[in-house]
N, C-alpha and C positions, 0 to 999 in steps of 0.2 A: 213139927205142922205140917202134911202137906197141902198142895199152894197148887186151885186150880187157876188163879188168876191172874197168878205170875208169873217168873220161873226164880230162881235165887241161886248161880251159884260161887262158889269160892273158885281162885285161880292167880296160882303166882301172887298170891299178898290183894289180889282183887276181890271186893266181893261185887256182881254184876246182879241186879235187879230190874230185871226187865219187867212192862207192865204188859199183860198176855192177855187185851181186849182188841184183837185186831178190828174184828166183822162189826167194835162199838167200836172203834180209836181211843181203845184202851179211859175209856168214859170210866170213873170213880165209881167206886159203889160200895156200901158199907163190910159186906165180904172181901173185896179187892183194899182198903182201909186198911178191915186188920190183922189182913198176909201183911200188907207195907207195913206193919207194926214190928209181928213176930217175924221179919228180916232185921229189920232195925235194932231189934231186941239182941238179934242171934253176933250181927257184928258189934255192937257195944263190946258183949260178953266177951267175942272171944277177943275181944283187942282188950280187954282187961284185965284174963287169964293167959296172958299171955302170948295168944298166939300169930300168924305171923298174917291176922289180917290191918292193911294199913289206906285200906280207901275203899268207901262207897261208890257203885256208879250208876245212875238208876237211866234206864233209856224206855221205849218204848218198844211191840212191837210193832212190824208191818207199817205201815204210813203216814204214818201221825203219834209228836210226841205222849200228849193227853189231853182227848176236849172236854175237860173238867167234868162233872157232875152227869151220871146216867141220870135224867129224866127221866125216863123209859125204865124203868125200874124200880123212877124212886129214888136215884141215889143219894143224894144227900138231903132228900125231905122225909127219908120214913115213912114213904112210903107201903100202903096195905095199914096202917095204922084207923084206930076209930077215931074223927075227928079230922080238921087242916095236919098237913100235911106241915114240921116246924123243926125247919130247915137250921136256924140256930141251936137246939140242939144235938144238933147233926155234928157241926158242926165242934161244939164242944164236947161232946162225949170220943166223934174221933178225926175231923180232920187236926182240930188244933193243938193233940198229943202228940201226931201224928208231926207234925210243922214242930214241935220243941222236941221232938227226940231227932228230929235229926240231926235241928242246931248245934244237940249236946253233947255229936256224938264228938268223942274225940281223936275220927280221921279226919282224916277229906271227904267232903260228899259232893260226890262230881254230878251235873249231869248232860248227859248227852239226847243234846235235842231233838231228830231225826223227823223233825215233822210241823205239824204242826200245835200248840200250846196254849191252851182257851181256857178261860174258867180259874176252878184250881189246878190245873197241870201248869197253867200259866204262874203261879205258886210255885209251884213243885221243881219246874222249870227256873225258877230267879234266886227259892234257895239256898242251890247248892258254893258251893267254895269256892265252884269255878265250873260259867255254863258257857257250850261254846256244844257247834253241830259236830252228831257225829259223825266217824268219820268218810260214810258211805258220803255224806255232804262237805265234803273241802272244798269240793273246787268254786260251793259260793262262794257272793263278796259276801263283806259282813256289811252294808246295804240291805243284800235282799233277807239275812236274818234279822234286822230290826225291824223289817214286816208284821217280825209276827209278834212284837211285845208293843205295850203301850211307852207313847212318850217317859215319863218320869223314870220307867224301868230302865230305860236305855240311856239316863241319864247320871245313873247312877246312886239306882234302887237296889239291886244285886250284891249282894254278899263276892264277887268274887267278879263280877265286871273293871274293866278298864275306871281307874277314876275314884270307884265307890269308898275305898278307905278312905280321901284326902276328905271325898264335901263331907263323911260324918264329923271329921274332925272341928 
């Protein structure tokens, strides 16, 4: 599959999936989610075939990690169809299957959050085994990062957030 809204690279055991719509702050469209599903399936299949991929890193291009659904083009609502938009149908057919694939990956899934993560983008950021600022933001204090996420997320909802494992027991 040729990708137009993401970049996918594998190097040294690390598969890097970069959301590549910087002009739209990496907002999600149906096409972008379908490309992400294909890339995640490639990582899973490569690992199961005995390949060298040992980790998936998700990040965003430009100044944002992901601004959520691209409402201008009907990102999560299926715009262009007759009748009212159906966000629930789009969640069930695209977004949820992608999250299920990410949770089921046999390798660690790391999110390198390089800017704001809003709406569904926040869901991706918090879904990772590890959620951290991208390398170019390492000078940020943890308190700066916490402004990007809702209070409940900062207190253990992220699978990899410190203390999350203890809170699930």
